[in-house]
Residue frames as qw, qx, qy, qz and C-alpha x, y, z in Angstrom:
[[0.262, -0.101, 0.334, -0.900, 147.06, -7.37, 64.61],
 [0.139, 0.289, 0.934, -0.157, 144.02, -9.23, 65.91],
 [0.022, -0.549, -0.633, -0.545, 140.57, -8.56, 64.44],
 [0.344, -0.802, -0.463, 0.157, 139.28, -6.99, 67.67],
 [0.423, -0.492, 0.048, 0.759, 142.28, -4.62, 67.79],
 [0.181, 0.170, 0.523, 0.815, 141.58, -3.52, 64.21],
 [0.176, -0.701, -0.628, -0.288, 137.95, -2.87, 65.07],
 [0.408, -0.764, -0.275, 0.417, 138.81, -0.79, 68.15],
 [0.376, -0.257, 0.261, 0.851, 141.44, 1.16, 66.16],
 [0.062, 0.380, 0.594, 0.706, 138.81, 1.94, 63.49],
 [0.279, -0.789, -0.547, -0.027, 136.21, 3.02, 66.04],
 [0.426, -0.618, -0.095, 0.654, 138.66, 5.42, 67.64],
 [0.280, -0.076, 0.415, 0.862, 139.67, 6.89, 64.31],
 [0.044, -0.526, -0.661, -0.534, 136.13, 7.19, 62.98],
 [0.332, -0.783, -0.486, 0.203, 134.91, 8.85, 66.20],
 [0.350, -0.489, 0.056, 0.797, 137.61, 11.53, 66.10],
 [0.105, 0.107, 0.543, 0.826, 136.79, 12.35, 62.49],
 [0.181, -0.641, -0.706, -0.243, 133.04, 12.29, 63.24],
 [0.337, -0.765, -0.355, 0.419, 133.38, 14.72, 66.14],
 [0.304, -0.321, 0.233, 0.866, 135.71, 16.98, 64.18],
 [0.030, 0.269, 0.642, 0.718, 133.33, 17.17, 61.21],
 [0.228, -0.716, -0.660, 0.000, 130.30, 17.71, 63.46],
 [0.310, -0.753, -0.157, 0.560, 132.05, 20.85, 64.73],
 [0.534, 0.827, 0.093, 0.149, 133.10, 21.93, 61.22],
 [0.408, -0.785, 0.391, 0.256, 136.71, 21.88, 62.35],
 [0.670, 0.618, -0.413, -0.007, 139.58, 21.39, 59.96],
 [0.901, -0.121, -0.247, 0.336, 142.46, 19.13, 60.87],
 [0.372, 0.435, -0.228, 0.788, 144.53, 22.30, 61.25],
 [0.434, -0.616, 0.080, -0.653, 142.11, 23.62, 63.90],
 [0.918, -0.368, -0.120, -0.084, 142.22, 20.34, 65.73],
 [0.739, 0.223, -0.280, 0.571, 146.01, 20.49, 65.56],
 [0.038, 0.550, -0.229, 0.802, 145.97, 23.90, 67.27],
 [0.669, -0.521, 0.024, -0.529, 143.57, 22.64, 69.95],
 [0.968, -0.248, -0.025, -0.018, 145.39, 19.39, 70.70],
 [0.221, -0.776, 0.567, 0.165, 149.01, 19.96, 69.79],
 [0.742, 0.051, 0.647, 0.168, 148.85, 16.85, 67.62],
 [0.068, -0.362, 0.527, 0.765, 150.40, 17.44, 64.20],
 [0.653, 0.387, 0.004, -0.651, 147.90, 17.63, 61.34],
 [0.498, 0.383, -0.736, -0.252, 149.70, 14.83, 59.46],
 [0.025, 0.068, -0.943, 0.324, 149.34, 12.53, 62.45],
 [0.499, 0.274, 0.435, -0.697, 145.64, 13.43, 62.77],
 [0.642, 0.428, -0.345, -0.535, 145.18, 12.51, 59.11],
 [0.353, 0.277, -0.894, -0.012, 147.02, 9.23, 59.55],
 [0.182, 0.064, 0.831, -0.521, 144.92, 8.39, 62.61],
 [0.579, 0.358, 0.214, -0.700, 141.63, 9.27, 60.87],
 [0.693, 0.445, -0.417, -0.384, 142.62, 7.12, 57.90],
 [0.955, -0.235, 0.143, -0.108, 143.58, 4.12, 60.07],
 [0.694, 0.543, -0.375, 0.290, 147.28, 4.33, 59.21],
 [0.235, 0.326, -0.631, 0.663, 148.40, 5.14, 62.75],
 [0.463, -0.533, -0.706, 0.054, 146.64, 3.98, 65.93],
 [0.217, -0.766, 0.065, -0.601, 145.39, 6.55, 68.43],
 [0.488, 0.022, -0.701, 0.520, 147.38, 6.12, 71.61],
 [0.377, -0.674, -0.598, 0.214, 145.93, 6.90, 75.02],
 [0.290, -0.447, -0.107, 0.839, 147.82, 10.22, 75.37],
 [0.038, -0.076, -0.469, -0.879, 146.41, 11.43, 72.04],
 [0.300, -0.535, -0.757, -0.225, 142.95, 10.23, 73.08],
 [0.335, -0.622, -0.448, 0.548, 143.16, 12.41, 76.18],
 [0.139, -0.269, 0.173, 0.937, 144.11, 15.42, 74.06],
 [0.168, -0.286, -0.662, -0.672, 141.21, 14.82, 71.69],
 [0.336, -0.609, -0.713, 0.082, 138.79, 14.44, 74.61],
 [0.255, -0.527, -0.231, 0.777, 139.94, 17.77, 76.10],
 [0.023, -0.091, 0.399, 0.912, 139.56, 19.50, 72.72],
 [0.310, -0.348, -0.704, -0.536, 136.05, 18.07, 72.20],
 [0.322, -0.316, 0.396, -0.800, 135.17, 18.80, 75.84],
 [0.897, -0.159, -0.213, -0.352, 134.13, 15.22, 76.51],
 [0.646, -0.525, 0.552, -0.044, 135.57, 12.34, 78.52],
 [0.067, 0.416, -0.849, -0.319, 137.82, 9.73, 76.98],
 [0.348, 0.209, 0.899, -0.162, 135.03, 7.21, 77.58],
 [0.478, 0.691, 0.314, -0.443, 132.62, 9.32, 75.55],
 [0.178, 0.663, -0.540, -0.486, 135.23, 9.61, 72.82],
 [0.135, 0.257, -0.931, -0.222, 135.21, 5.87, 72.38],
 [0.603, 0.154, 0.570, -0.537, 131.61, 4.98, 73.07],
 [0.112, -0.005, 0.886, 0.450, 130.28, 2.36, 70.69]]
């Protein structure tokens, strides 16, 4: 994986975790809101699994923001 791809992957993961913690949501709550399994959320937040575009859309809906806002730098 190229360096830029790793950076983008990390930004996506960190942003999801940041937004979740700002709302005092557990991964279980985020699972209920997005339909994404808690284990996958954990893997994404810990940079073990990349966040694909379809998951990004689900996160954006749950956080009530746009996908662009989800990944702002």
